C-alpha positions in Angstrom: 0.0 0.0 0.0 1.5 3.4 -1.1 1.6 6.4 1.1 -1.1 8.2 -0.9 -3.5 5.2 -0.5 -2.8 5.1 3.2 -3.5 8.9 3.5 -6.6 8.6 1.3 -8.0 5.7 3.4 -7.4 7.6 6.6 -9.1 10.7 5.2 -12.1 8.6 4.3 -12.3 7.0 7.8 -12.0 10.3 9.4 -14.6 11.9 7.1 -17.0 9.2 8.0 -16.2 9.7 11.6 -17.0 13.4 11.3 -20.3 12.7 9.6 -21.3 10.1 12.3 -20.3 12.3 15.3 -22.1 15.4 13.9 -25.2 13.5 13.1 -25.1 12.0 16.6 -24.8 15.4 18.2 -27.6 16.9 16.1 -29.9 14.0 16.8 -29.2 14.2 20.5 -29.9 18.0 20.4 -33.1 17.5 18.6 -34.2 14.9 21.1 -33.2 17.0 24.0 -35.1 20.0 22.6 -38.3 18.6 21.4 -38.6 14.9 22.2 -37.2 14.7 25.8 -39.8 12.1 26.8 -38.4 9.4 24.5 -34.9 9.5 26.2 -34.2 7.0 28.9 -33.5 8.5 32.3 -29.8 9.2 32.7 -28.1 7.3 35.5 -27.9 9.2 38.8 -30.8 11.6 37.8 -34.5 11.7 38.8 -35.6 12.8 35.3 -33.8 13.9 32.2 -32.6 17.4 32.3 -32.8 18.9 28.9 -29.9 21.3 29.8 -27.5 18.5 30.4 -28.4 16.8 27.1 -28.0 20.0 25.2 -24.6 20.4 26.8 -23.7 17.0 25.7 -24.9 17.8 22.1 -22.7 20.9 22.1 -19.7 18.9 23.3 -20.4 16.5 20.4 -20.7 19.4 17.9 -17.4 21.0 19.1 -15.6 17.6 18.9 -17.1 16.9 15.5 -15.9 20.2 14.1 -12.4 19.8 15.6 -12.2 16.3 14.0 -13.3 17.9 10.7 -10.6 20.5 10.9 -8.0 17.7 11.6 -9.4 15.9 8.6 -9.3 18.9 6.2 -5.8 19.8 7.4 -4.8 16.1 6.8 -5.8 16.6 3.3 -4.3 20.2 2.8 -1.0 19.7 4.7 -0.1 16.0 4.7 3.5 16.8 5.8 2.2 17.1 9.3 0.1 13.9 9.2 1.1 12.7 12.6 -0.1 15.9 14.3 -3.4 15.8 12.4 -3.8 12.1 13.3 -3.3 13.0 17.0 -5.8 15.8 16.7 -8.4 13.3 15.1 -7.7 10.8 17.9 -7.8 13.4 20.8 -11.1 14.9 19.6 -12.8 11.5 18.7 -12.3 10.3 22.2 -14.4 12.8 24.1 -17.2 12.4 21.6 -17.9 9.1 23.4 -19.8 11.0 26.3 -22.5 12.0 23.9 -22.7 8.8 21.9 -19.4 8.9 19.9 -21.0 9.1 16.5 -23.2 6.0 17.3 -19.9 4.4 18.6 -19.0 3.7 15.0 -17.8 7.3 14.4 -15.5 7.0 17.5 -14.0 3.8 16.2 -13.5 5.3 12.7 -11.8 8.4 14.3 -9.5 6.3 16.3 -8.6 4.1 13.4 -8.1 7.0 11.0 -5.9 8.8 13.4 -3.8 5.8 14.2 -3.1 5.0 10.5 -0.5 7.9 10.6 1.7 6.1 13.2 2.3 3.0 11.1 
């Protein structure tokens, strides 16, 4: 496998991670705003607090956009691919607290970021 194929594959995985993380965050925000009754009660709480769920959705949006930044910079400046890979991993991990892009996005983000260390 050539370097360009490896970078292209990592770019594809990280782009899929971005899409899944952002979709998960938007879905959580929509549920927290308009459909709070369909969410299961969070552990340790008496009822679902929409504020907490909206905060989790905003964490997911921030993580998703930062993974997107790392993905785009990976394509624009491949000379710094280790740094962008670290950025993708670092911001994929906290996305787990809001669902991690339906968990698959989290896995794709870790896999995409780790491809630059091989």
